[in-house]
N, C-alpha and C positions, 0 to 999 in steps of 0.2 A: 473677190470678195472679203469683206472688211471683216479680219477676224475680231472674235469679242474682245480676246484678253488685252489685244493689242490696242482696240479703241477706249476700252475702261482704264488702260494704264497712261494713254495718251503717247501712245507711239503713232498715231495717224497725222501725222506732216501737217497736213489742211486744215486741225482743228487746234492745235497749239499755238502758243502766242508765249511770250517774253512776258513777266509780272511785273508791272512796276516797281524799279527799283530804289527812288529816293521819295519823300516824305511827300512833297508837291504832288508830283503824278497820283501816290495814293491818295490821296484828298480830294484828287479830281475824279480819279476813278469812283471814290464814295458820293460825290456829288451826282456825279450820272447814273450811279446804279439808283439813287433814290429818288432822280428826277423820272430815270424810267419806269420805275416802282408807282410814281405818281402817276404819273401818264398811264401806265395800264390799270391801274384800279379804276382810274378815272372812265375810260374806255370799257371796261367790262360792268361798268354800274350804268353804262347808258345805254348798255344795250337792251332792248324790250324784243324779248324773243317772239313776242306777240305780235310785234310788227314784221315778223320776216317771213310769214307766210307768202305762199308763190301768187303772185300778182302785185303785192305791193310794190312801191316805188321806192323803198328804200333799200340800199346794198346790204347783199349780206357779209357780214363780216369775215375776212381772211388773215391768215397770218403774214407778216412781213417780214424779210429776212431782217435778222439783227445786225447793224453795220460792225461791232467790233466783234473780234475773234474771242472763244472760249479757250481754256485751258482744263482741261481734260484732268483732273488731279490722281494722283493712286490712292488708293484707299487710306496707307500707314499716313502720307501727308496732309489728306484732307481734313479740316476739324467736325467735328459731330455736328455743331449747328454753323452755318455759314452768317457772318456779320455783314457781309455785302454783298447781297444774292448780285447775279449776272443780269446783267440787261435780256430780258425775254422781247418775242415778239410781241408786238402792239397790235391789236386788234383794231382795225377803224371800220367804218360803216361807207368809208368815200373809194375803196379800191377792191377788184379782185379779178383772179384770173377767168379768163374767158371761158373755161373747162369749167368751173364753179359754179357760173348761171343759174344754170339748171340742176343743179347737184339733189338727186331726190333724197338720200339721207341728210345732208343740210337741211332741206326744204320739212323733212320728216321731222328732225328734231325741234324744227321752230314749230310746226302746226300741233306739237302733239304737247306742249305746256300748258298747263295750267292748274287750277286747284281742285281738290276731289277728283273726280272720276279720273281725269287728267293725269295724275300721278301715274297710275297703273299703266295708261299707255306711254308715258315718259317711259315707264320700266320697262314696256313692251320693245319700244322703239330703238331704244338702247341695246337689248339682244338682236334686234336686228341688224344694229350697226357692227355689235361684236361677229356676228355672222357674214355679213358683207366683209370683216375682215379676214377672218378664216377662208372664205374663199376668195380673194386675192393673193393669202399667203402661199396657198396650196396651190395658186396659178404661176407664184412669182412675179406678182405684178404691185404696184403700189395701192396707195392707199390714204385719202384726207384724215386730218385729222379735228377738221374744224366742227363736225358733227359732236366727237368728245369733247372740243371746248364749251359747245353751247350745253350738253348734260351737266358738266361740271360747273360753271357757270350760273344754270338756275339751282344747284343743291346747294351751293355756296348763297345766293343769295335769296332764296326763298325763303317765307314765314316761317316760323316757329312749327306750328302745324302740320305746313308742306315737308319740313323735313323729316318730323317725327311718322308721316304717310309714307315715305317713299322707304324711311327706313325698318319699316312695318312692312312692306313687300320682301323683305330678304327673307322673313320669316315664313310668310304665307308661299313665298316659293319655293319650300323645301324638297318637291316632290318633282322636282323638275326633270323632264326628260333627256336635257342635256345641260349638264352639270359644267361644263367650259365656257357657257354663254353668259349662263347666270351668276355664275361663282366671281368672276371678274367685276359685275357691277355691285354683287354684295359689299366686295372688298372696297370699293370703293365709297358706298354709302358709310362704312363701317369707319372705313380710314380716313375722311374728309371730318368725320366726328372727333376722333380723336385728334389730328393735329388742328384743328380750331381749337380744341383742347390747349393745347402746345404753345398755342398764339404764334402760329406761323402768319405771316404778311398776305397779303393778295397774292403775291405774284408766284410766293413758294406755295400757296395751296394752289393755285393754277397746275405748276408742275409736279406737285405730290400728286395731284388729283389724276393726272396723265398717264402718272408712274402705276399707281395703283390698279387704273383699269385696265394696262396694258401688260402689268405683270408678267402673265402667264400666256403671252401672245407667242411663245415659242413654243407652246403647247400644240399648237396648230402644224405643227411640221409631224408632229409624231402622229403614226396610223391609228384608225380608230379602233382597228383591232387589238391594241394594245393599252389605250387609253379606257376603252369599253368592256375590259377582259374582265369577267365576274370574278374569278381568282385572284389571288395575289400574282404579281409580277414578275417572271424569270430576272435572274441576276441579269442576264443582258437587256433584255427589257426596260429594268430600272436602271440600267446605266442610262440608258436613250433618252429617257425619263427627264433623268439626273442633268441634262444637256440643254434642256431646254433653256434655262437665264441664258446661254451662249450663243444657242440660236434667237432668242428674243435682241438681243443686243445685234446682231447682225442684221435682224429686219429693222429694226429702228433706226440702223445708221443713218439713213437721210435726214435725221432728225434732230441727229446728234448734238449739231452746232447751235441751235436754237435750245435745245432741253438736254443740258449736259448732265443734271443730278436727277432727272429723267432714266437714264441711260446706265448710272449707277446703281440706284434704286433697283430697278429690273436687274441688273447683274448679281444683287448682292442680294435679292429679298428672301432666297434659301438658307441663308447664312444664321447662326446661332449664335448666341454669347459666348457659349460654353466651348464652343470651336469646333461641333461638330455637324455642323452643315456644310453646303457645298456652294461655287465651286471650288473656294481656294482655304475652306479650315478658317476665315476671319476670326477671332473672338472681340468680345467687347465694345469700345467705341469704336474699334478697327471698322466696324461695321455703321455707315450712315442712318441718322435716324428715320430717314423715309423709309427704309430700305426693312427697318425693325420693323415700324408701323406696318408695313404694307403685310410683314411677316409672320405679326399676333395676329392681324384680322386675317388674315389668308387661312392661318392654321385654327381659328375659331371657326371662320366659316366654314373648313372642310369637317369641321368635328359637328356641326351641328346640320348640316346636310346631306342627303343621299348622296353615295356614291357608288359607282358599279363592285368597287371590290370588296365594301365594309358597309356597314348602318351607321346611322348617324348617331350621336352622344345627347342627352338633355343638356340643355346651355349651361344651365349650372354647374354639372358634372364636367362639360368639356373648360370652362374657365378654371376650376378647380384643377383640372389638372394641367392647362398652360399655366397658372401661378402657384405652382408647386414649389417650394425651395429646393427640391433635389433634382429638378429638371434645369433649371437655371438657364434657360433658352432666349430668354429675354432681357435685358437691361432692367432694373429694378424700377427706374423712373417712368421707361415705355410701358411697362407692366401696369404701373399707377395711373397714367393718364388712361391705359387701354379701360381699366376697372373703373374711372371714376365715370365716363360715357358708358361701358356696355353693362355695366353692372353684375352682379351675379345673380341677380334673375331678370334678362332682360325684360324690354318690352317684346309682348307677345310669347313669351311661353307661358305654360299651364302649370299652376301648383298648386297642392293640398295644405292649407292651415290645420290648425291644431284640434281644430274643431269638426273636422272632415270636410267641411266646405270645400270646395274646389272652384277655382277661377282663373281669369287670364291677366296677368300684368300687363296695364296700360301705363305706368308711368313708373318713372325710378325716383328713388329719393336720393340726391348725393350723400347728402350729411349722414341718412343712415341707411347703404343699403339694401340690408336686411327687411327693411319695413317699408317695399313699394307699394304704391296703388292696385288695386286686385280691384277687377269685375268679377263678382262674384255669382255663377254660372248655377253650379249642380250645389243643392243641399247636404247634408253628413246622410242621408238615405241615397244620394244619387238621383234624387228627383232634378227634374231642369225647372231652375226659378223662373218666375214670370209675372212682374220683369227682375234682369238680375239686377244686382246691388252693389253698387260702388264703395268699396271700402281703404281709407288710409288708415293703414298699419301705426302707421307712427300715433293716430290719436286712441289705437286700441291698445294698450299694453299688455292686454291678457292673450292676445291675438298673433300668433306665429307663423311663419312658415315651416310646417314640417317637414316637405317632401316637393321634389318635381313631380311633374305629370307629361305623360308623352302623349300627343294627339292621339294615340291608337286605343291607349289607355285612358280614355277620357268613359264616362257613362254613355250608353248607348241613347 
C-alpha cells in the first residue's frame, strides 16, 4: 500500500523526476504547460454534455495519460500558487477504453445535464456518483473520474443562472439524511465559486474541482457507526476520523501522476493557518491555496448543515465564526475571496428586516454585502405576502437586516 506521507512528500520514485536546471529547459517546460493548458481548455469547451447520451455516435471523453512525469513537491518547498501548472490529462472525444463504453455513471452524468429542473437532477446524479465511490472504496475496488470531470465541467461552463441554481441546492438540501454524500458536492460548488474568484486558469479549476469533490473520500473507510454517532465521538474515534486525509491519499494514489495538486490539497484540507490543524500542523502559506479554499468552504458547509452530532448554525453566524480574527484559521486573502463569493448573508438564507418583514436572500451585492436583494415573504405581523415583494436593500437606505432567521423559526 502506498503511504500517504511518502506520496505527498515525493518519496514514491515513480512519481518523481528531476526539475530542469537551465533556463532553456525551463522555458521549454513553460511553453509545454501553456500549450497543454490551451489544449485542455479547448477540449473542455468543445464538450457538449447533451451529446453524450446513450445511443449517440459521439465518443465519451476520457482521460489520457500525461506523457511527462510529475514532481510531487513537499509543502515547504512548494509555492502557494503555481506559475506554470503541470500538464494535465487531455479530454478527447475520439478515444475511450472499452470498459467505459457503457459506463452508466458517465452516461447518467451526461443525461442529467440541462437548465431548470435538470439542475436538481445533476445534483442528485452527483450524489449517486459519490455513493458509487463509497461502495467501491469499501470494497477496495477502483472507480473512474470521468463522471466527476463531467459535473465539474458543467458547473464551470454553465450560465450565471445555472450556477446560481446549483448553488441554491446546497442550501435546499440541508436536511439530507446522508451528510457524507451531499457535503462534498456542496463544498465543490462553494469552492469553485471562490476558485474562479481567485482567477485560476481552466486547468487549475479542473484539478481544484476534483480535490474539492473528493476531499473527504477517506471518510468512506470509517465505519458508519462512528460517522453517524449521535453523541460526541470518543478520543479513539476522533483519532480515526482524523486519519481520513491519509486514507484519502492512499485511495487516490492511482491518480497522483495526473493530478498531483489534487493529492496535496486533499491531504492538507484539514490544516489551519494557526498551526492547529492536522495531519501535520502546517501554518500559513505552508498550506497550499487549494487546501485552504476547500478548508474554509468545508468548514462553512459543516456549520450550516445538519450533522449527526450537532445542529447547524445560521449562515451569518457560521461566517462570523469563520472570519473571527481570534480564530486565525485561514489566510486573510483566502477569507476575503470567500466573503466576496459567499457573502455575510448567502443566497437562500432567511433574514428579518428592521421593519419586521421576513424574506429570503436571492442575490448578493459584492459592493455592499450587508445590503443583499431580498424576496420578502412575511409582513411585520407574520402574514404571508401574496405575491412576495422583491427588494434591493441598496435602494432603501432606511431598510436594514436586523437578524438571520432559521427555517424552523419562520411563521407557520
